[in-house]
Structure formats: C-alpha cells, structure tokens
TORKOL-4160 file (C-alpha; in steps of 0.2 Angstrom, whole numbers, padded with zeros to 4 digits, m for minus):
221
<pt num="1" X="m1454" Y="0360" Z="0728"/>
<pt num="2" X="m1436" Y="0362" Z="0733"/>
<pt num="3" X="m1428" Y="0350" Z="0744"/>
<pt num="4" X="m1411" Y="0360" Z="0748"/>
<pt num="5" X="m1406" Y="0361" Z="0765"/>
<pt num="6" X="m1395" Y="0378" Z="0767"/>
<pt num="7" X="m1387" Y="0371" Z="0782"/>
<pt num="8" X="m1380" Y="0356" Z="0773"/>
<pt num="9" X="m1374" Y="0369" Z="0759"/>
<pt num="10" X="m1365" Y="0378" Z="0773"/>
<pt num="11" X="m1356" Y="0363" Z="0782"/>
<pt num="12" X="m1350" Y="0358" Z="0764"/>
<pt num="13" X="m1343" Y="0376" Z="0758"/>
<pt num="14" X="m1335" Y="0378" Z="0777"/>
<pt num="15" X="m1328" Y="0360" Z="0773"/>
<pt num="16" X="m1308" Y="0365" Z="0770"/>
<pt num="17" X="m1290" Y="0362" Z="0779"/>
<pt num="18" X="m1273" Y="0369" Z="0777"/>
<pt num="19" X="m1260" Y="0361" Z="0766"/>
<pt num="20" X="m1243" Y="0363" Z="0773"/>
<pt num="21" X="m1235" Y="0347" Z="0774"/>
<pt num="22" X="m1222" Y="0353" Z="0762"/>
<pt num="23" X="m1217" Y="0359" Z="0744"/>
<pt num="24" X="m1210" Y="0352" Z="0727"/>
<pt num="25" X="m1198" Y="0361" Z="0718"/>
<pt num="26" X="m1190" Y="0358" Z="0701"/>
<pt num="27" X="m1174" Y="0353" Z="0711"/>
<pt num="28" X="m1184" Y="0340" Z="0719"/>
<pt num="29" X="m1188" Y="0330" Z="0706"/>
<pt num="30" X="m1181" Y="0315" Z="0698"/>
<pt num="31" X="m1175" Y="0315" Z="0682"/>
<pt num="32" X="m1190" Y="0304" Z="0675"/>
<pt num="33" X="m1208" Y="0304" Z="0679"/>
<pt num="34" X="m1206" Y="0284" Z="0683"/>
<pt num="35" X="m1192" Y="0287" Z="0695"/>
<pt num="36" X="m1203" Y="0301" Z="0702"/>
<pt num="37" X="m1219" Y="0291" Z="0702"/>
<pt num="38" X="m1210" Y="0276" Z="0711"/>
<pt num="39" X="m1204" Y="0288" Z="0724"/>
<pt num="40" X="m1221" Y="0294" Z="0729"/>
<pt num="41" X="m1228" Y="0278" Z="0728"/>
<pt num="42" X="m1214" Y="0271" Z="0739"/>
<pt num="43" X="m1219" Y="0286" Z="0751"/>
<pt num="44" X="m1236" Y="0283" Z="0750"/>
<pt num="45" X="m1233" Y="0264" Z="0756"/>
<pt num="46" X="m1220" Y="0270" Z="0770"/>
<pt num="47" X="m1234" Y="0282" Z="0777"/>
<pt num="48" X="m1247" Y="0270" Z="0777"/>
<pt num="49" X="m1258" Y="0275" Z="0766"/>
<pt num="50" X="m1274" Y="0262" Z="0761"/>
<pt num="51" X="m1270" Y="0256" Z="0744"/>
<pt num="52" X="m1257" Y="0266" Z="0739"/>
<pt num="53" X="m1259" Y="0259" Z="0722"/>
<pt num="54" X="m1278" Y="0263" Z="0720"/>
<pt num="55" X="m1280" Y="0277" Z="0707"/>
<pt num="56" X="m1296" Y="0284" Z="0700"/>
<pt num="57" X="m1297" Y="0279" Z="0681"/>
<pt num="58" X="m1308" Y="0289" Z="0669"/>
<pt num="59" X="m1313" Y="0285" Z="0652"/>
<pt num="60" X="m1327" Y="0292" Z="0639"/>
<pt num="61" X="m1335" Y="0285" Z="0626"/>
<pt num="62" X="m1333" Y="0293" Z="0607"/>
<pt num="63" X="m1345" Y="0306" Z="0609"/>
<pt num="64" X="m1336" Y="0310" Z="0626"/>
<pt num="65" X="m1349" Y="0305" Z="0638"/>
<pt num="66" X="m1337" Y="0301" Z="0654"/>
<pt num="67" X="m1337" Y="0288" Z="0667"/>
<pt num="68" X="m1324" Y="0287" Z="0682"/>
<pt num="69" X="m1321" Y="0271" Z="0695"/>
<pt num="70" X="m1306" Y="0265" Z="0704"/>
<pt num="71" X="m1294" Y="0252" Z="0699"/>
<pt num="72" X="m1277" Y="0245" Z="0707"/>
<pt num="73" X="m1260" Y="0248" Z="0698"/>
<pt num="74" X="m1253" Y="0231" Z="0695"/>
<pt num="75" X="m1238" Y="0236" Z="0685"/>
<pt num="76" X="m1226" Y="0250" Z="0681"/>
<pt num="77" X="m1210" Y="0253" Z="0671"/>
<pt num="78" X="m1205" Y="0263" Z="0655"/>
<pt num="79" X="m1218" Y="0259" Z="0644"/>
<pt num="80" X="m1232" Y="0265" Z="0656"/>
<pt num="81" X="m1245" Y="0260" Z="0670"/>
<pt num="82" X="m1253" Y="0242" Z="0671"/>
<pt num="83" X="m1272" Y="0238" Z="0677"/>
<pt num="84" X="m1282" Y="0222" Z="0673"/>
<pt num="85" X="m1300" Y="0220" Z="0670"/>
<pt num="86" X="m1315" Y="0212" Z="0661"/>
<pt num="87" X="m1313" Y="0217" Z="0644"/>
<pt num="88" X="m1333" Y="0218" Z="0641"/>
<pt num="89" X="m1335" Y="0228" Z="0657"/>
<pt num="90" X="m1340" Y="0249" Z="0655"/>
<pt num="91" X="m1323" Y="0252" Z="0655"/>
<pt num="92" X="m1316" Y="0238" Z="0643"/>
<pt num="93" X="m1329" Y="0245" Z="0630"/>
<pt num="94" X="m1324" Y="0262" Z="0631"/>
<pt num="95" X="m1306" Y="0259" Z="0630"/>
<pt num="96" X="m1309" Y="0248" Z="0615"/>
<pt num="97" X="m1320" Y="0263" Z="0606"/>
<pt num="98" X="m1310" Y="0279" Z="0612"/>
<pt num="99" X="m1291" Y="0273" Z="0619"/>
<pt num="100" X="m1287" Y="0289" Z="0628"/>
<pt num="101" X="m1288" Y="0289" Z="0646"/>
<pt num="102" X="m1284" Y="0298" Z="0664"/>
<pt num="103" X="m1278" Y="0293" Z="0681"/>
<pt num="104" X="m1276" Y="0300" Z="0696"/>
<pt num="105" X="m1269" Y="0293" Z="0712"/>
<pt num="106" X="m1278" Y="0304" Z="0727"/>
<pt num="107" X="m1265" Y="0303" Z="0741"/>
<pt num="108" X="m1275" Y="0314" Z="0754"/>
<pt num="109" X="m1266" Y="0311" Z="0769"/>
<pt num="110" X="m1249" Y="0316" Z="0761"/>
<pt num="111" X="m1259" Y="0332" Z="0752"/>
<pt num="112" X="m1253" Y="0323" Z="0735"/>
<pt num="113" X="m1259" Y="0318" Z="0720"/>
<pt num="114" X="m1254" Y="0311" Z="0704"/>
<pt num="115" X="m1261" Y="0315" Z="0688"/>
<pt num="116" X="m1259" Y="0303" Z="0672"/>
<pt num="117" X="m1264" Y="0306" Z="0654"/>
<pt num="118" X="m1261" Y="0294" Z="0639"/>
<pt num="119" X="m1267" Y="0279" Z="0629"/>
<pt num="120" X="m1272" Y="0264" Z="0634"/>
<pt num="121" X="m1268" Y="0246" Z="0624"/>
<pt num="122" X="m1272" Y="0228" Z="0628"/>
<pt num="123" X="m1257" Y="0219" Z="0635"/>
<pt num="124" X="m1250" Y="0203" Z="0627"/>
<pt num="125" X="m1261" Y="0189" Z="0631"/>
<pt num="126" X="m1245" Y="0179" Z="0638"/>
<pt num="127" X="m1242" Y="0193" Z="0650"/>
<pt num="128" X="m1260" Y="0194" Z="0655"/>
<pt num="129" X="m1260" Y="0175" Z="0656"/>
<pt num="130" X="m1245" Y="0177" Z="0669"/>
<pt num="131" X="m1254" Y="0189" Z="0681"/>
<pt num="132" X="m1270" Y="0180" Z="0680"/>
<pt num="133" X="m1260" Y="0164" Z="0686"/>
<pt num="134" X="m1253" Y="0173" Z="0702"/>
<pt num="135" X="m1270" Y="0180" Z="0709"/>
<pt num="136" X="m1279" Y="0170" Z="0721"/>
<pt num="137" X="m1290" Y="0155" Z="0718"/>
<pt num="138" X="m1307" Y="0163" Z="0725"/>
<pt num="139" X="m1302" Y="0180" Z="0716"/>
<pt num="140" X="m1301" Y="0170" Z="0699"/>
<pt num="141" X="m1318" Y="0161" Z="0702"/>
<pt num="142" X="m1326" Y="0178" Z="0706"/>
<pt num="143" X="m1318" Y="0188" Z="0688"/>
<pt num="144" X="m1323" Y="0174" Z="0678"/>
<pt num="145" X="m1341" Y="0173" Z="0686"/>
<pt num="146" X="m1345" Y="0192" Z="0685"/>
<pt num="147" X="m1352" Y="0197" Z="0669"/>
<pt num="148" X="m1344" Y="0215" Z="0676"/>
<pt num="149" X="m1356" Y="0231" Z="0672"/>
<pt num="150" X="m1370" Y="0221" Z="0666"/>
<pt num="151" X="m1387" Y="0219" Z="0675"/>
<pt num="152" X="m1392" Y="0207" Z="0683"/>
<pt num="153" X="m1409" Y="0201" Z="0694"/>
<pt num="154" X="m1401" Y="0199" Z="0710"/>
<pt num="155" X="m1386" Y="0195" Z="0719"/>
<pt num="156" X="m1392" Y="0175" Z="0721"/>
<pt num="157" X="m1388" Y="0175" Z="0702"/>
<pt num="158" X="m1370" Y="0180" Z="0703"/>
<pt num="159" X="m1367" Y="0168" Z="0719"/>
<pt num="160" X="m1375" Y="0154" Z="0712"/>
<pt num="161" X="m1363" Y="0156" Z="0696"/>
<pt num="162" X="m1348" Y="0158" Z="0708"/>
<pt num="163" X="m1355" Y="0142" Z="0716"/>
<pt num="164" X="m1356" Y="0133" Z="0701"/>
<pt num="165" X="m1338" Y="0138" Z="0695"/>
<pt num="166" X="m1330" Y="0133" Z="0712"/>
<pt num="167" X="m1338" Y="0115" Z="0710"/>
<pt num="168" X="m1332" Y="0114" Z="0692"/>
<pt num="169" X="m1313" Y="0121" Z="0699"/>
<pt num="170" X="m1312" Y="0114" Z="0717"/>
<pt num="171" X="m1294" Y="0116" Z="0726"/>
<pt num="172" X="m1283" Y="0129" Z="0724"/>
<pt num="173" X="m1277" Y="0127" Z="0707"/>
<pt num="174" X="m1277" Y="0142" Z="0693"/>
<pt num="175" X="m1293" Y="0141" Z="0683"/>
<pt num="176" X="m1291" Y="0145" Z="0664"/>
<pt num="177" X="m1291" Y="0164" Z="0661"/>
<pt num="178" X="m1307" Y="0170" Z="0653"/>
<pt num="179" X="m1304" Y="0177" Z="0633"/>
<pt num="180" X="m1312" Y="0192" Z="0640"/>
<pt num="181" X="m1302" Y="0197" Z="0654"/>
<pt num="182" X="m1284" Y="0204" Z="0655"/>
<pt num="183" X="m1271" Y="0219" Z="0656"/>
<pt num="184" X="m1273" Y="0236" Z="0650"/>
<pt num="185" X="m1258" Y="0247" Z="0649"/>
<pt num="186" X="m1259" Y="0267" Z="0650"/>
<pt num="187" X="m1244" Y="0273" Z="0641"/>
<pt num="188" X="m1242" Y="0291" Z="0647"/>
<pt num="189" X="m1242" Y="0308" Z="0637"/>
<pt num="190" X="m1240" Y="0319" Z="0653"/>
<pt num="191" X="m1239" Y="0315" Z="0672"/>
<pt num="192" X="m1242" Y="0329" Z="0683"/>
<pt num="193" X="m1236" Y="0329" Z="0700"/>
<pt num="194" X="m1246" Y="0340" Z="0713"/>
<pt num="195" X="m1242" Y="0345" Z="0731"/>
<pt num="196" X="m1254" Y="0355" Z="0743"/>
<pt num="197" X="m1248" Y="0372" Z="0749"/>
<pt num="198" X="m1253" Y="0388" Z="0760"/>
<pt num="199" X="m1265" Y="0398" Z="0752"/>
<pt num="200" X="m1270" Y="0387" Z="0739"/>
<pt num="201" X="m1252" Y="0390" Z="0730"/>
<pt num="202" X="m1251" Y="0372" Z="0726"/>
<pt num="203" X="m1236" Y="0366" Z="0718"/>
<pt num="204" X="m1240" Y="0357" Z="0702"/>
<pt num="205" X="m1226" Y="0351" Z="0691"/>
<pt num="206" X="m1228" Y="0342" Z="0673"/>
<pt num="207" X="m1218" Y="0329" Z="0665"/>
<pt num="208" X="m1225" Y="0331" Z="0645"/>
<pt num="209" X="m1220" Y="0320" Z="0631"/>
<pt num="210" X="m1214" Y="0332" Z="0616"/>
<pt num="211" X="m1207" Y="0331" Z="0599"/>
<pt num="212" X="m1190" Y="0333" Z="0608"/>
<pt num="213" X="m1194" Y="0321" Z="0623"/>
<pt num="214" X="m1200" Y="0322" Z="0640"/>
<pt num="215" X="m1200" Y="0342" Z="0646"/>
<pt num="216" X="m1205" Y="0350" Z="0663"/>
<pt num="217" X="m1216" Y="0360" Z="0665"/>
<pt num="218" X="m1223" Y="0372" Z="0681"/>
<pt num="219" X="m1243" Y="0373" Z="0680"/>
<pt num="220" X="m1251" Y="0387" Z="0689"/>
<pt num="221" X="m1263" Y="0381" Z="0703"/>
C-alpha cells in the first residue's frame, strides 16, 4: 500500500525562494582560491552565520559507495583544508582506502556555497598532537572515549567509558592523544564559488588546478 501524501509532495515542490543578494563576476575574485575562500569565510562570520567553518564532507569506498557528514574546518593554508577525526571512523576508513573527497560550505543565508574537491592525507603527528593539546579537556575525553562509527549497545556504555577516563585524568590538564585520532588535510584540485542569482542563472566560478597552474573557469548554472 502506498503511503505517499500528495499534499506533502506539493508543499515540498513549492518550497523555493528568490536568490537576489548579489552576483559574482570574474573581476570580483581574489587572485587565488585561498584568498577568495578566506574572504568568504570572513563574510560568513561577519554576517553571523552559525558555525561558518562547518562543511559537509563526502567520502566514498573504493567501489563507489558514498557517505557524507558535517565536520569543522580547523586549518586553512596553501596546502589545503584541515579537519580532525578518529582515523578508525567511517570517514577515516574510507579516506584510507580511497583518499579522494569533496566538501561543501553551505552558507544559505548568504545564498552562497563553496565546493572543494581533492586528495586527502594525514597530517604530521606533531601537528595532530599540537591541535589535540589545544582542545578543551572534556572534548579530549569525549574523543578518546568514543569508538566512532562503531555499533554500541546503549548510551550508558559510552558514558561509563567517559567517566572512567575522567577519573583516570582528573583536572583540566591535557590527556594523551590517542594514536587513532588526528588531522587530515584536503589538498584541492578544484574550488568552486557559487552565488545564487535571479531566475536560477546562478554564478559559478571555479579555480581548477591544471598542468600550467591554477585557472579560473565559469560554469553554467
């Protein structure tokens, strides 16, 4: 028996809005993808976007089964975009087997998004340890206690593991970084800047790495 709701489908189909906050011209771009991304990140922060450094990370298994989740950008330089995770998590395992990934910054209130594609590699141990040491004490405990992406029988098991680590490491001092936790860097091959426009004629400008260096291309919406 079908459980479809025609009215619900109609409501979904009617959900749309007009994009008219601005445009994006080649002359508006910074000279590099890094400078342009930093500029748009600053814009998102200034406009009060919630978690402006949140990005949707898409990974895939070697046979192409995809998965996606939101992570936080924690570093940005010429080498790429940095985030941290449990290497034994689903994303960590998938990136180990297939080091290609994509991220999206979805800044809806600015009618903007940025799409980055590239190759992911682990950061140096010293860099991972340095960031780990900067994290709040209880965040360290939470990351150390979690066997991320593994099936668990109940929340009580996780809370008990957290409490045990808290007793083992009282106070506010750092705890040792687990060997399975650290930083990853996405080195981009392409970075696309998308700005919503009227009548669905959106602006899409992409920095793409080529044999001659970075080039800028306009894509059809």
